PyMOL CGO cylinders between C-alpha atoms (Angstrom):
from pymol import cmd
from pymol.cgo import CYLINDER

trace = [
    CYLINDER, 37.17, 8.40, -21.57, 35.70, 11.33, -19.63, 0.3, 1, 1, 1, 1, 1, 1,
    CYLINDER, 35.70, 11.33, -19.63, 32.14, 10.14, -20.36, 0.3, 1, 1, 1, 1, 1, 1,
    CYLINDER, 32.14, 10.14, -20.36, 32.99, 6.68, -19.01, 0.3, 1, 1, 1, 1, 1, 1,
    CYLINDER, 32.99, 6.68, -19.01, 34.46, 8.14, -15.84, 0.3, 1, 1, 1, 1, 1, 1,
    CYLINDER, 34.46, 8.14, -15.84, 31.35, 10.33, -15.31, 0.3, 1, 1, 1, 1, 1, 1,
    CYLINDER, 31.35, 10.33, -15.31, 29.10, 7.27, -15.87, 0.3, 1, 1, 1, 1, 1, 1,
    CYLINDER, 29.10, 7.27, -15.87, 31.06, 5.25, -13.25, 0.3, 1, 1, 1, 1, 1, 1,
    CYLINDER, 31.06, 5.25, -13.25, 30.77, 8.05, -10.73, 0.3, 1, 1, 1, 1, 1, 1,
    CYLINDER, 30.77, 8.05, -10.73, 27.03, 8.32, -11.34, 0.3, 1, 1, 1, 1, 1, 1,
    CYLINDER, 27.03, 8.32, -11.34, 26.63, 4.59, -11.08, 0.3, 1, 1, 1, 1, 1, 1,
    CYLINDER, 26.63, 4.59, -11.08, 28.41, 4.66, -7.68, 0.3, 1, 1, 1, 1, 1, 1,
    CYLINDER, 28.41, 4.66, -7.68, 26.14, 7.48, -6.45, 0.3, 1, 1, 1, 1, 1, 1,
    CYLINDER, 26.14, 7.48, -6.45, 22.89, 5.67, -7.35, 0.3, 1, 1, 1, 1, 1, 1,
    CYLINDER, 22.89, 5.67, -7.35, 24.04, 2.16, -6.57, 0.3, 1, 1, 1, 1, 1, 1,
    CYLINDER, 24.04, 2.16, -6.57, 21.67, 0.34, -4.10, 0.3, 1, 1, 1, 1, 1, 1,
    CYLINDER, 21.67, 0.34, -4.10, 24.72, -0.69, -2.05, 0.3, 1, 1, 1, 1, 1, 1,
    CYLINDER, 24.72, -0.69, -2.05, 26.02, 2.87, -1.67, 0.3, 1, 1, 1, 1, 1, 1,
    CYLINDER, 26.02, 2.87, -1.67, 26.17, 4.32, 1.80, 0.3, 1, 1, 1, 1, 1, 1,
    CYLINDER, 26.17, 4.32, 1.80, 22.99, 5.96, 3.06, 0.3, 1, 1, 1, 1, 1, 1,
    CYLINDER, 22.99, 5.96, 3.06, 23.15, 8.45, 5.92, 0.3, 1, 1, 1, 1, 1, 1,
    CYLINDER, 23.15, 8.45, 5.92, 19.62, 8.73, 7.31, 0.3, 1, 1, 1, 1, 1, 1,
    CYLINDER, 19.62, 8.73, 7.31, 18.79, 11.31, 9.98, 0.3, 1, 1, 1, 1, 1, 1,
    CYLINDER, 18.79, 11.31, 9.98, 17.39, 10.81, 13.47, 0.3, 1, 1, 1, 1, 1, 1,
    CYLINDER, 17.39, 10.81, 13.47, 13.59, 11.10, 13.75, 0.3, 1, 1, 1, 1, 1, 1,
    CYLINDER, 13.59, 11.10, 13.75, 13.11, 10.79, 9.98, 0.3, 1, 1, 1, 1, 1, 1,
    CYLINDER, 13.11, 10.79, 9.98, 11.72, 7.73, 8.22, 0.3, 1, 1, 1, 1, 1, 1,
    CYLINDER, 11.72, 7.73, 8.22, 14.10, 6.15, 5.71, 0.3, 1, 1, 1, 1, 1, 1,
    CYLINDER, 14.10, 6.15, 5.71, 14.01, 3.04, 3.51, 0.3, 1, 1, 1, 1, 1, 1,
    CYLINDER, 14.01, 3.04, 3.51, 16.53, 0.23, 3.30, 0.3, 1, 1, 1, 1, 1, 1,
    CYLINDER, 16.53, 0.23, 3.30, 16.65, -2.66, 0.86, 0.3, 1, 1, 1, 1, 1, 1,
    CYLINDER, 16.65, -2.66, 0.86, 17.50, -6.27, 1.68, 0.3, 1, 1, 1, 1, 1, 1,
    CYLINDER, 17.50, -6.27, 1.68, 21.19, -6.66, 2.61, 0.3, 1, 1, 1, 1, 1, 1,
    CYLINDER, 21.19, -6.66, 2.61, 21.72, -2.87, 2.76, 0.3, 1, 1, 1, 1, 1, 1,
    CYLINDER, 21.72, -2.87, 2.76, 23.72, -1.35, 5.54, 0.3, 1, 1, 1, 1, 1, 1,
    CYLINDER, 23.72, -1.35, 5.54, 23.08, 2.15, 6.90, 0.3, 1, 1, 1, 1, 1, 1,
    CYLINDER, 23.08, 2.15, 6.90, 24.58, 4.15, 9.71, 0.3, 1, 1, 1, 1, 1, 1,
    CYLINDER, 24.58, 4.15, 9.71, 22.67, 6.58, 11.92, 0.3, 1, 1, 1, 1, 1, 1,
    CYLINDER, 22.67, 6.58, 11.92, 24.97, 8.53, 14.29, 0.3, 1, 1, 1, 1, 1, 1,
    CYLINDER, 24.97, 8.53, 14.29, 27.24, 5.57, 14.83, 0.3, 1, 1, 1, 1, 1, 1,
    CYLINDER, 27.24, 5.57, 14.83, 24.50, 2.94, 14.94, 0.3, 1, 1, 1, 1, 1, 1,
    CYLINDER, 24.50, 2.94, 14.94, 25.09, 0.50, 12.07, 0.3, 1, 1, 1, 1, 1, 1,
    CYLINDER, 25.09, 0.50, 12.07, 21.92, -1.24, 10.82, 0.3, 1, 1, 1, 1, 1, 1,
    CYLINDER, 21.92, -1.24, 10.82, 21.92, -4.12, 8.37, 0.3, 1, 1, 1, 1, 1, 1,
    CYLINDER, 21.92, -4.12, 8.37, 18.57, -5.22, 6.87, 0.3, 1, 1, 1, 1, 1, 1,
    CYLINDER, 18.57, -5.22, 6.87, 18.99, -8.97, 6.76, 0.3, 1, 1, 1, 1, 1, 1,
    CYLINDER, 18.99, -8.97, 6.76, 15.65, -9.55, 5.06, 0.3, 1, 1, 1, 1, 1, 1,
    CYLINDER, 15.65, -9.55, 5.06, 12.07, -10.57, 5.67, 0.3, 1, 1, 1, 1, 1, 1,
    CYLINDER, 12.07, -10.57, 5.67, 11.81, -13.84, 7.61, 0.3, 1, 1, 1, 1, 1, 1,
    CYLINDER, 11.81, -13.84, 7.61, 8.01, -14.05, 7.47, 0.3, 1, 1, 1, 1, 1, 1,
    CYLINDER, 8.01, -14.05, 7.47, 5.27, -12.37, 5.48, 0.3, 1, 1, 1, 1, 1, 1,
    CYLINDER, 5.27, -12.37, 5.48, 1.79, -13.47, 6.50, 0.3, 1, 1, 1, 1, 1, 1,
    CYLINDER, 1.79, -13.47, 6.50, 0.08, -10.18, 5.47, 0.3, 1, 1, 1, 1, 1, 1,
    CYLINDER, 0.08, -10.18, 5.47, -3.27, -10.69, 3.78, 0.3, 1, 1, 1, 1, 1, 1,
    CYLINDER, -3.27, -10.69, 3.78, -2.70, -10.20, 0.01, 0.3, 1, 1, 1, 1, 1, 1,
    CYLINDER, -2.70, -10.20, 0.01, -4.47, -7.45, -1.85, 0.3, 1, 1, 1, 1, 1, 1,
    CYLINDER, -4.47, -7.45, -1.85, -7.72, -8.82, -3.31, 0.3, 1, 1, 1, 1, 1, 1,
    CYLINDER, -7.72, -8.82, -3.31, -8.11, -11.61, -0.72, 0.3, 1, 1, 1, 1, 1, 1,
    CYLINDER, -8.11, -11.61, -0.72, -10.51, -11.75, 2.28, 0.3, 1, 1, 1, 1, 1, 1,
    CYLINDER, -10.51, -11.75, 2.28, -8.65, -12.88, 5.37, 0.3, 1, 1, 1, 1, 1, 1,
    CYLINDER, -8.65, -12.88, 5.37, -9.67, -13.46, 8.97, 0.3, 1, 1, 1, 1, 1, 1,
    CYLINDER, -9.67, -13.46, 8.97, -6.47, -11.87, 10.20, 0.3, 1, 1, 1, 1, 1, 1,
    CYLINDER, -6.47, -11.87, 10.20, -4.48, -8.96, 8.76, 0.3, 1, 1, 1, 1, 1, 1,
    CYLINDER, -4.48, -8.96, 8.76, -1.22, -10.82, 9.31, 0.3, 1, 1, 1, 1, 1, 1,
    CYLINDER, -1.22, -10.82, 9.31, 2.25, -9.32, 9.69, 0.3, 1, 1, 1, 1, 1, 1,
    CYLINDER, 2.25, -9.32, 9.69, 5.65, -9.07, 8.07, 0.3, 1, 1, 1, 1, 1, 1,
    CYLINDER, 5.65, -9.07, 8.07, 8.71, -9.87, 10.20, 0.3, 1, 1, 1, 1, 1, 1,
    CYLINDER, 8.71, -9.87, 10.20, 11.94, -8.12, 9.20, 0.3, 1, 1, 1, 1, 1, 1,
    CYLINDER, 11.94, -8.12, 9.20, 15.30, -9.08, 10.68, 0.3, 1, 1, 1, 1, 1, 1,
    CYLINDER, 15.30, -9.08, 10.68, 18.06, -6.58, 11.36, 0.3, 1, 1, 1, 1, 1, 1,
    CYLINDER, 18.06, -6.58, 11.36, 21.63, -6.70, 12.70, 0.3, 1, 1, 1, 1, 1, 1,
    CYLINDER, 21.63, -6.70, 12.70, 22.31, -3.68, 14.94, 0.3, 1, 1, 1, 1, 1, 1,
    CYLINDER, 22.31, -3.68, 14.94, 25.82, -2.67, 15.87, 0.3, 1, 1, 1, 1, 1, 1,
    CYLINDER, 25.82, -2.67, 15.87, 26.82, 0.11, 18.23, 0.3, 1, 1, 1, 1, 1, 1,
    CYLINDER, 26.82, 0.11, 18.23, 30.51, -0.20, 19.00, 0.3, 1, 1, 1, 1, 1, 1,
    CYLINDER, 30.51, -0.20, 19.00, 32.04, -1.25, 21.28, 0.3, 1, 1, 1, 1, 1, 1,
    CYLINDER, 32.04, -1.25, 21.28, 29.08, -3.48, 22.15, 0.3, 1, 1, 1, 1, 1, 1,
    CYLINDER, 29.08, -3.48, 22.15, 28.57, -6.76, 20.29, 0.3, 1, 1, 1, 1, 1, 1,
    CYLINDER, 28.57, -6.76, 20.29, 26.17, -6.88, 17.36, 0.3, 1, 1, 1, 1, 1, 1,
    CYLINDER, 26.17, -6.88, 17.36, 22.57, -7.74, 18.11, 0.3, 1, 1, 1, 1, 1, 1,
    CYLINDER, 22.57, -7.74, 18.11, 20.08, -9.45, 15.82, 0.3, 1, 1, 1, 1, 1, 1,
    CYLINDER, 20.08, -9.45, 15.82, 16.53, -8.32, 16.19, 0.3, 1, 1, 1, 1, 1, 1,
    CYLINDER, 16.53, -8.32, 16.19, 13.25, -9.17, 14.37, 0.3, 1, 1, 1, 1, 1, 1,
    CYLINDER, 13.25, -9.17, 14.37, 10.68, -6.42, 14.11, 0.3, 1, 1, 1, 1, 1, 1,
    CYLINDER, 10.68, -6.42, 14.11, 7.09, -6.75, 12.93, 0.3, 1, 1, 1, 1, 1, 1,
    CYLINDER, 7.09, -6.75, 12.93, 4.53, -4.66, 11.08, 0.3, 1, 1, 1, 1, 1, 1,
    CYLINDER, 4.53, -4.66, 11.08, 1.65, -5.77, 13.28, 0.3, 1, 1, 1, 1, 1, 1,
    CYLINDER, 1.65, -5.77, 13.28, 1.38, -4.07, 16.70, 0.3, 1, 1, 1, 1, 1, 1,
    CYLINDER, 1.38, -4.07, 16.70, 0.64, -7.43, 18.37, 0.3, 1, 1, 1, 1, 1, 1,
    CYLINDER, 0.64, -7.43, 18.37, 4.38, -8.11, 18.06, 0.3, 1, 1, 1, 1, 1, 1,
    CYLINDER, 4.38, -8.11, 18.06, 7.56, -6.09, 18.72, 0.3, 1, 1, 1, 1, 1, 1,
    CYLINDER, 7.56, -6.09, 18.72, 7.75, -3.19, 16.30, 0.3, 1, 1, 1, 1, 1, 1,
    CYLINDER, 7.75, -3.19, 16.30, 10.75, -1.49, 17.88, 0.3, 1, 1, 1, 1, 1, 1,
    CYLINDER, 10.75, -1.49, 17.88, 13.87, -2.26, 19.85, 0.3, 1, 1, 1, 1, 1, 1,
    CYLINDER, 13.87, -2.26, 19.85, 16.37, -0.35, 21.92, 0.3, 1, 1, 1, 1, 1, 1,
    CYLINDER, 16.37, -0.35, 21.92, 20.12, -0.30, 21.30, 0.3, 1, 1, 1, 1, 1, 1,
    CYLINDER, 20.12, -0.30, 21.30, 22.17, 1.88, 23.57, 0.3, 1, 1, 1, 1, 1, 1,
    CYLINDER, 22.17, 1.88, 23.57, 20.51, 5.33, 23.55, 0.3, 1, 1, 1, 1, 1, 1,
    CYLINDER, 20.51, 5.33, 23.55, 18.63, 4.60, 20.33, 0.3, 1, 1, 1, 1, 1, 1,
    CYLINDER, 18.63, 4.60, 20.33, 15.20, 3.25, 19.57, 0.3, 1, 1, 1, 1, 1, 1,
    CYLINDER, 15.20, 3.25, 19.57, 14.78, 1.59, 16.16, 0.3, 1, 1, 1, 1, 1, 1,
    CYLINDER, 14.78, 1.59, 16.16, 11.22, 1.24, 14.93, 0.3, 1, 1, 1, 1, 1, 1,
    CYLINDER, 11.22, 1.24, 14.93, 9.93, -0.63, 11.88, 0.3, 1, 1, 1, 1, 1, 1,
    CYLINDER, 9.93, -0.63, 11.88, 7.30, 1.56, 10.19, 0.3, 1, 1, 1, 1, 1, 1,
    CYLINDER, 7.30, 1.56, 10.19, 6.54, -0.58, 7.09, 0.3, 1, 1, 1, 1, 1, 1,
    CYLINDER, 6.54, -0.58, 7.09, 7.65, -3.44, 4.80, 0.3, 1, 1, 1, 1, 1, 1,
    CYLINDER, 7.65, -3.44, 4.80, 7.11, -3.13, 1.03, 0.3, 1, 1, 1, 1, 1, 1,
    CYLINDER, 7.11, -3.13, 1.03, 5.98, -4.39, -1.38, 0.3, 1, 1, 1, 1, 1, 1,
    CYLINDER, 5.98, -4.39, -1.38, 2.61, -5.43, -0.03, 0.3, 1, 1, 1, 1, 1, 1,
    CYLINDER, 2.61, -5.43, -0.03, 1.62, -8.95, -1.10, 0.3, 1, 1, 1, 1, 1, 1,
    CYLINDER, 1.62, -8.95, -1.10, -0.72, -9.40, -4.06, 0.3, 1, 1, 1, 1, 1, 1,
    CYLINDER, -0.72, -9.40, -4.06, -2.84, -12.43, -4.73, 0.3, 1, 1, 1, 1, 1, 1,
    CYLINDER, -2.84, -12.43, -4.73, -1.00, -14.97, -6.88, 0.3, 1, 1, 1, 1, 1, 1,
    CYLINDER, -1.00, -14.97, -6.88, 2.34, -13.10, -6.85, 0.3, 1, 1, 1, 1, 1, 1,
    CYLINDER, 2.34, -13.10, -6.85, 5.53, -14.09, -5.07, 0.3, 1, 1, 1, 1, 1, 1,
    CYLINDER, 5.53, -14.09, -5.07, 7.87, -11.48, -3.66, 0.3, 1, 1, 1, 1, 1, 1,
    CYLINDER, 7.87, -11.48, -3.66, 11.55, -12.19, -4.21, 0.3, 1, 1, 1, 1, 1, 1,
    CYLINDER, 11.55, -12.19, -4.21, 13.66, -11.83, -1.02, 0.3, 1, 1, 1, 1, 1, 1,
    CYLINDER, 13.66, -11.83, -1.02, 15.76, -9.11, -2.66, 0.3, 1, 1, 1, 1, 1, 1,
    CYLINDER, 15.76, -9.11, -2.66, 12.68, -7.06, -3.54, 0.3, 1, 1, 1, 1, 1, 1,
    CYLINDER, 12.68, -7.06, -3.54, 11.73, -6.25, 0.07, 0.3, 1, 1, 1, 1, 1, 1,
    CYLINDER, 11.73, -6.25, 0.07, 12.31, -2.77, 1.44, 0.3, 1, 1, 1, 1, 1, 1,
    CYLINDER, 12.31, -2.77, 1.44, 11.91, -1.76, 5.10, 0.3, 1, 1, 1, 1, 1, 1,
    CYLINDER, 11.91, -1.76, 5.10, 10.96, 1.70, 6.39, 0.3, 1, 1, 1, 1, 1, 1,
    CYLINDER, 10.96, 1.70, 6.39, 12.63, 2.54, 9.71, 0.3, 1, 1, 1, 1, 1, 1,
    CYLINDER, 12.63, 2.54, 9.71, 12.77, 5.48, 12.11, 0.3, 1, 1, 1, 1, 1, 1,
    CYLINDER, 12.77, 5.48, 12.11, 15.64, 5.86, 14.57, 0.3, 1, 1, 1, 1, 1, 1,
    CYLINDER, 15.64, 5.86, 14.57, 15.17, 8.04, 17.66, 0.3, 1, 1, 1, 1, 1, 1,
    CYLINDER, 15.17, 8.04, 17.66, 17.13, 8.85, 20.78, 0.3, 1, 1, 1, 1, 1, 1,
    CYLINDER, 17.13, 8.85, 20.78, 15.59, 7.63, 24.05, 0.3, 1, 1, 1, 1, 1, 1,
]
cmd.load_cgo(trace, "trace")
């Protein structure tokens, strides 16, 4: 019985849906559908809406970009949905209240002939104060 209780506690600690408390000015990773809170700013990674990055092993005329969508909530204001991109030609960051949320990276990187399942995406973010 004790071993089962310990196993359940450990499972709760390492569960991908467990609460993450990232710090300001430090990069952190979120998985699809994960919710994190940074000093009251609640960030939900809704998923990757577009991934046109040139796959590894392929010659492309354009590097492409991944577009990741987030829901950002800073009570009492209404939730905002924002799409951020990995390519600097498009918006890589957004402001919410006194915070700046920047998309640093989207993983995994595409490979020739392989499909990435929506739930396999991870986004690396940095949250700073303005």
